[in-house]
C-alpha positions in Angstrom: 33.9 -37.7 -36.6 34.1 -34.3 -34.9 34.0 -34.2 -31.2 31.3 -31.9 -29.9 31.3 -30.2 -26.4 28.0 -29.6 -24.8 27.8 -27.0 -22.1 25.1 -27.4 -19.5 24.2 -24.4 -17.4 24.2 -25.8 -13.9 23.2 -22.7 -12.1 19.6 -22.9 -10.9 17.5 -19.9 -11.4 15.1 -19.5 -8.5 11.7 -18.5 -9.3 10.7 -15.3 -7.6 7.6 -15.4 -5.4 5.1 -12.5 -5.6 4.5 -10.1 -2.9 1.6 -7.7 -3.1 1.5 -4.2 -1.5 -1.7 -2.2 -1.2 -1.1 1.5 -0.7 -4.1 3.3 0.8 -4.4 7.0 1.5 -6.8 7.9 4.3 -10.3 9.1 3.5 -11.2 12.8 3.5 -10.6 14.5 6.8 -12.4 17.3 8.6 -10.5 20.6 8.5 -13.3 22.4 10.4 -12.7 20.4 13.6 -11.9 21.9 17.0 -9.0 19.5 17.6 -5.6 21.3 18.1 -3.3 18.6 16.7 -3.2 17.4 13.1 -2.8 13.8 14.2 -6.2 14.0 15.9 -8.1 15.2 12.9 -11.2 13.0 12.2 -12.8 12.0 8.9 -15.6 14.2 7.7 -18.9 13.0 6.4 -17.6 12.5 2.9 -14.6 10.6 4.2 -16.8 8.2 6.2 -19.1 7.6 3.1 -16.1 7.1 0.7 -14.3 4.6 3.0 -17.5 2.5 3.4 -18.0 2.6 -0.4 -14.4 1.7 -1.1 -14.6 -1.3 1.2 -17.4 -2.6 -1.0 -15.4 -2.1 -4.1 -12.4 -3.9 -2.6 -14.5 -6.9 -1.8 -14.9 -7.5 -5.5 -11.2 -7.1 -6.2 -10.0 -9.9 -4.0 -8.5 -7.5 -1.4 -7.2 -9.9 1.3 -3.9 -8.6 2.8 -3.0 -10.7 5.9 -1.6 -7.7 7.8 -2.1 -3.9 7.7 0.4 -1.2 8.8 -1.4 2.0 9.7 -0.4 5.5 10.8 -1.7 6.3 14.3 -3.5 9.4 13.0 -7.2 9.4 13.8 -8.1 9.7 10.1 -6.0 6.7 9.1 -7.3 4.6 12.1 -10.9 5.3 11.1 -10.2 4.6 7.4 -8.6 1.2 8.4 -11.6 0.3 10.6 -14.0 1.0 7.7 -12.0 -0.7 4.9 -10.6 -3.8 6.6 -12.2 -6.7 8.2 -10.7 -9.6 10.1 -7.1 -8.4 9.6 -4.2 -7.9 11.9 -3.5 -4.1 12.2 -0.2 -2.7 13.4 -0.2 1.0 14.2 3.2 2.3 13.3 4.1 5.9 14.2 6.8 6.0 11.6 4.1 6.2 8.9 2.8 9.6 10.1 4.8 12.3 8.3 7.1 9.7 6.8 9.5 10.4 4.0 9.9 8.0 1.0 13.1 6.7 2.6 11.4 6.1 5.9 8.6 4.1 4.2 10.9 2.0 2.1 12.9 1.2 5.3 9.6 0.2 7.0 8.8 -2.1 4.1 12.2 -3.7 4.4 11.1 -4.7 8.0 7.8 -6.3 6.9 7.6 -10.0 8.0 8.3 -12.2 4.9 5.6 -14.7 5.9 3.1 -12.1 4.8 2.8 -12.1 1.0 0.0 -9.5 0.9 0.4 -6.3 3.0 -1.6 -3.1 3.2 -0.2 0.3 4.2 -2.4 3.2 5.2 -0.8 6.6 5.3 -0.7 10.1 4.1 0.3 12.3 1.2 2.7 13.2 -0.2 4.6 10.1 0.9 2.0 7.6 -0.4 2.2 9.2 -3.9 6.1 9.2 -3.7 6.1 5.6 -2.7 3.8 4.5 -5.5 5.8 6.4 -8.1 9.1 5.0 -6.7 7.9 1.4 -6.7 6.1 1.3 -10.1 7.9 3.9 -12.2 4.5 5.3 -13.1 3.8 8.9 -12.4 0.8 9.9 -10.3 0.7 13.6 -9.5 -1.2 13.2 -6.2 -3.1 10.2 -4.9 -6.6 11.3 -4.0 -8.1 10.6 -0.5 -9.3 7.1 0.0 -7.4 5.8 -3.0 -6.1 2.2 -3.1 -3.2 1.1 -5.3 -2.4 -2.5 -5.7 1.3 -3.1 -6.6 2.6 -6.6 -7.4 6.3 -7.2 -6.6 8.3 -10.1 -8.0 10.4 -10.6 -4.9 10.9 -13.3 -2.3 11.6 -10.9 0.6 10.4 -7.5 1.5 14.1 -6.5 1.8 14.4 -6.7 -2.0 12.3 -3.6 -2.5 14.0 -1.3 -5.1 13.0 1.5 -7.4 10.8 0.4 -10.3 10.4 -3.2 -9.1 6.6 -3.1 -8.9 3.7 -3.4 -11.3 0.6 -1.4 -10.6 -2.4 -3.8 -10.9 -5.1 -1.3 -10.1 -5.5 2.3 -8.9 -9.0 3.1 -7.6 -10.5 6.1 -5.9 -13.9 7.2 -4.8 -14.7 9.6 -7.7 -14.4 6.7 -10.1 -17.6 5.3 -8.8 -21.1 6.9 -8.9 -23.0 7.0 -5.6 
C-alpha cells in the first residue's frame, strides 16, 4: 500500500463585501448669471428640470446611498437637494476643483459603516475618477449624469485603479421629456 499525503489549505479566504459609489456631476449651470465667483454659479432652468427628472429615474434604480459627499458650490448643493431625499449630506470643500488624487484620498476617508455612498462634484475630476475606478473610458461625463460603480472591497481604503465595475451610467439626454 502506497502512503498518500493530503494537503489541506488552511488559509481562510475572506469574502469581500461590496461597496457602491455613485458619482454624480452637477446639473447644468447658468453662465449668464451676475455672480462674480464660479462657486456661486446657480443652476439654469434646464439644470433644474434635469435634476428633478433624474431624481425620478434614480427612484426606479434602487438609489439609496446612506451618505452623500457634496462640493459646496451652489450648483452642486442645488443638484443634491433635488436628487436626494432623507440622506445625510456632508459638504466637503475638497471636492470643488479637486484632482483625481484628491478625490481618491477623500474616498479613503469615507466611513466604512457606509456601504453605499454618493459623491456630487465637477468635471473633469468626476470623469477622471470614473475612468480610474472602472478602467472604462468616458470622454466627458455630461451634466447631471449618475454613474453607479460597484467595488468588491471591505474598506474604502482599498480603492485602487480598475477595482470597480460600472453598473449603470445615466444622463438626462437618454430620457425623453
